N, C-alpha and C positions, 0 to 999 in steps of 0.2 A: 724211075724211083728205086732206091736201094731196097734189098729184101727186108721184110719186116722183122724187127727184133721185139719179141714179146716180153711182157713183165714176168709172167710165169705160166707156161702153157703145159698141157699134158705131155708126158715123155714116157712112151712105152719102152720096155726092155729090149735091148738088142737081141737077146736070146729068144724072144718070143714066148716068154713064160705065160703072159696073159692069154695069148691065142690058144695055147694048149689047154688051159683050164676052161676057157669059153667053149672050145670044141668039145670037151667032155660033157658040158651041159647040153650041147646040141645032140651029141651022140646018144646020150641017155634020155633025151627028151624032157629034161628037167628045166623047162623055160617058165619058171614060176617063182614066187617069193618064198621058196624053201628048196632044200636039196643039199647035196654033198658039199658044194662050194660054199654055201652059206654057213653050214656047220663048221667046216674046216677053217674058213676065214675067221670066224669067231675064236676058234681054238688057237690059231696061229697068231692072231693079233694079240690076244690075251697073253700068250706065252712070250711074245716079243716085248711087251711093255711090262710084264710081271704082275698081271692082275689075275684074279681067280676066275672071273667070268666076264663075258662080253655078249652084247646083243647087236647084230648087224641091222642097221636101219636105213631108211631112205635118204636121210640127210643128217648133218651135224645138228641142225636146228631141231629136228625131231628128237634127237638124243638129249638135247638140253630140256626140251619139253617133258619127256618122260622122266628125266632125272628130277625135275621139279615136282612132278606128280608123285614119283616114288618117295620124295622127301616130305610129302604131305602138304605141299604148298597149295593154298586155295584162296578163295575170295577174301580180299582185305588183308592178306598176309604181306609183310614187308620183306623184300629181297634186295640185298645189297649187290650192286653190279658196277664194274668199272665203267667210267664214262668213255674212256678212250678205247673203243672197240667197234666192231661191225654190229649193225643192228640185229643180226641173228642171235647175238648173245642176249639181248634185252627183250626181243619180241615174245619169246615163250613165257616170260613173266606175265605179260598181258594176256596170253592165251589162257592162263590159269586164273585170270581176274585178280591177280595180285598187284602189289604196288612196288615199282622199282624205286630205289634210292641210289643215285649215282655217286660213285666215289672217285676222287681225283687220283692221278698217277703221281709218281715221283721221278725226278731226273735220273736217279740211280738205276732204275730198272725199266722205265716207261710203263710199268704195270701198276696195279693197285697199290696205293701208298699205305703202309701199315699205320702210320700216324693218323692219316685221314680215316682209315678203317676204325681205329680205336675211338676217334671222335664220333664217328657215326654210331657205334655201339652205345656210347654214352647218351646220344640223342634218341636212339631207337633201340632200347634194350630188348624189345619184344620181337626183334627180327627173326624170321623163320629160316632163312638160308642165305648163304653168301656164294656168289659166282666169282671165281678167280679166272682171269684170262692170261695166257702166256703169249703176248703180242709179238707178231712177226717171228715167232720161234724163240723169243727171249723168255727165260724163266722169271716168274715173279719171286719175291723173297719169301719162299714157302715156310721156312722155320718161324719167322716172325708172324706171318699170317696164320699159320696153324696154331701157334701158341695163343694168339688172340681169340681165334674162333673156338678153340677147345675150352678156354676159360669161360666163354659164354655158352658153351654146349650147343653150338649151332651147326647145321648141316653145311658142308662145303662141297660145291660142284666146280670142278675144274674144266673150263673151256680151253682144251688143248687142240682146238681145230687147226691152229697154225703151227703147232709145236711137236708133232709126232716125230720122234727121232731125236728130240732134245732132252737134256737131262739137267736136274738140279742136284748137285752133290752126289752124282752117280746114280740117281734114281730117275726113271722116266717121268717127265711131266705128264700129268693126267692121272697119277696113281697115289697122290697124297691125300686127297679129299675122300669123301664118302662115295662120290661118283666122278667119273672123268668122261669126257667126250672128245671124239676125233672126227674130222671132216675129210671126205675124199672128193670134194668138189674139183672141177676141172683144173683149177689153178693151184691146188695144194701140192705139197711135196711129193706125195703119191696120190693117184686119183683112180676112181672107178667111174668117172664122168659125173657122177653124183652119188652121194651116199654118206653114211656116218656110222659111228660105233659108240655104244655106251659101255663103259667098263666099270666094274666095282668088285670089291672083295666080298660083298654081300650077294651071294649067289641066288638067294631067295628073291631079292628085289630085282635082280636082272631077269630072272625067270618071269616075274610079274610084268616087267616091262615088255618082254616078248609077247606075253598074253595080250596086253593092251594094244601092242603094235599090230596084232593080227585080228583086229576088230573085237577083241574081248570075247571070242567065241568059247562058250562053256563046253565042257566035255559031255556032250550029249549027241545022240544019233541025229536029232533034228537040229536046226539052227536056233540056238538059244543064247541070249545075251543078258547077263545080270549087271554088267557094268558098261559104261561108255567106252567104246573102242576107237581105234585109229588105224588107218591104212598106212603103216609106217615101216613095214618089213622090206628088207633089201631083197632084190631078185637074185636068183642063182647065177644068172649070166653076169650081172654086175659084180657079184662076189668073186667070180672067176677072175675078172680083171684085177680085183683087189688082191687076191692071192698071188698073182704074178707080180704085181707092183711091190708087194711087201718084200719080195726077194731082192729088190734093188734099192730098198730104202737107205741102207748105209751108204751106197754109192751116191745117191742123190744128196744126202747130207754133206758128204765130202765135197761135191761140186758146188753146192750152195756156199760152203765155207770158203772155198777157193775164190768164188766170185766176190764175196764180202771182203776178204783180205786183200784182194787185188784193188778193189775200189778204195779201200782205206789207205793202202800204200800209195796209190797214185793221186788221190784227191784230198787226203787227210790234212795236208799242210796248206791247203788253200785258205785264204783269209775268210773267217766266219764259218768254216765247215767243221761240223762235229758229227761223228757217226753214232749210231745207236749203241748203247752201253753193253759191254760184255764183262760180267763180274767173274771173280776168281772161282766162285762156286757154280757158275753157269756154263753149260755146254749147249749152246743154242743149235737149232737146226738151220738157222739163217734163212728161213723161208723167203723173206724179202730183205734186201739190203736197203736200209733207210738212213738218211742223214738229215741234219738240221742246218739251216743257213741263217746266220744272224748278221751278215754284212750287206753290201749293196746288191749283190746278186740274190734274187729271191726264188723261192720254189717254182713260181709260175714261169720265170725266165728259163729255168732248167727244163721244165716240162714242155714249154713251147719250142725250145731249140731242138730237143730230141724228137718231138712229133714232126717237125719240119723235115727230119731225116728218116721218117717212118719207124720211129722207135717209141715203144710204149713205156710210160711211167705213170705215176699217180701220186696224189697227195697222201699224207698220213690220214688215217681215219678221222672224220669229223666227230667230235665227242657227242655222246648221246644227249647230254643236257643242253646242247646247242641245236638239236634237231627239232623241227617244228612239232613233230608228233609227241616228243618226250619232254618238251620244255616246261610243262606244268609240274613235273616231278622234282623232288628236292635233289640238291647237289651238295656234297660235302667236300671241301677242298680249297685250294689256294690258286687255282688257275693254271696249273702245270699242263694239264691235258690240252687246254686251249692254246697255250704257247707252242706245244709240240705240233698241234694241227696247223697253226699259222706258219710255222717255220720248217715243217717237215716235208720230205719228198722221198718216195720209194723208187729206187732205181731198177732197171731191168735185171731180173734175177733168174732167168730161164736156164734150166740145166742143160739145154741143148746149145747154149751159146758157145761159140768157139773163141779162142784167144783174139782172133781178128775182130770179132763182134765186140768183145770187151774193150779193145783198143779204140774202136770206133766211138763207142759211148763215151769213154774217158776223154778222147780228143775233143769231142763236141762240148763237153762240160768245161774242160780247161779253157776252151776258146772264149767262154763267157768272162773269164777273169783277165784274159789278154786283150779283150776288145778295147 
């Protein structure tokens, strides 16, 4: 069996930056959810993306949860959420006993459709917050989205879990709204094995999030808790990995871009093939290279052919309004998200892929059109 090619796996730096910071945690005996690495990772990530404050947490999901809590979202509140996303975007809405309303995508960005968003506001003017996702590292149309949300004076939370290192008109995704979140899960462009970050220019709210994330322990000699708390803080060891990974983020983005451009060059002229859209104002991080197929060759054909050769690929996210758990909630749109799911496939986008690996993937896919 040929060597496995992964969709997107962890990639530690050649320089060993991660090992150095983790060793410091061991040398100082700070094997806990606090310490120098946690503090520095927050500072360095905030500086990298251009945000005033950051809170290092156990996951991107935890970051969305605390962002919703910081926004005052509670029982019965309505939160708009893109339908075409991973369930971690929507689950925290339920954690807060709020009600999600799912919004369609558009073909131009694959992200939340501003026209559908406007329609949703007209239907639910009392909405408490809007979650915007930057899918696969592609930026949503933030000028139009922020204009709409500002007119309705609603909190915006950016789920930039997949788009760290990507920009909209020169500004890092995750920094347009009131709150932004990043994920460092094992498959992300940089990883801490698991972890996330909440960012905001509202330093007071970020400090409050840190308080909630450490079990809401009051400043008292004894253990006293006046609010509900969560065990969401990132460990000092994990943060050390993150600090090292942050040093190679730009290199990882360049490799992801190279992978995408190679696929597009070699496969883009095949009948029925279209690649995910890159707009003039968008500088994606190309976390995953995704394409849609509208001809005789279907996504399952591509995935099966690759898997037979020990190569990992996956479908585009199944929309939330089609998920059994979320199907009872309202959906606003025209079915674009559903079409992208039915026709989409994510290709191997691992930054450790050599040119020979890329050629192997491309050859197998081309073979489906020559059969």
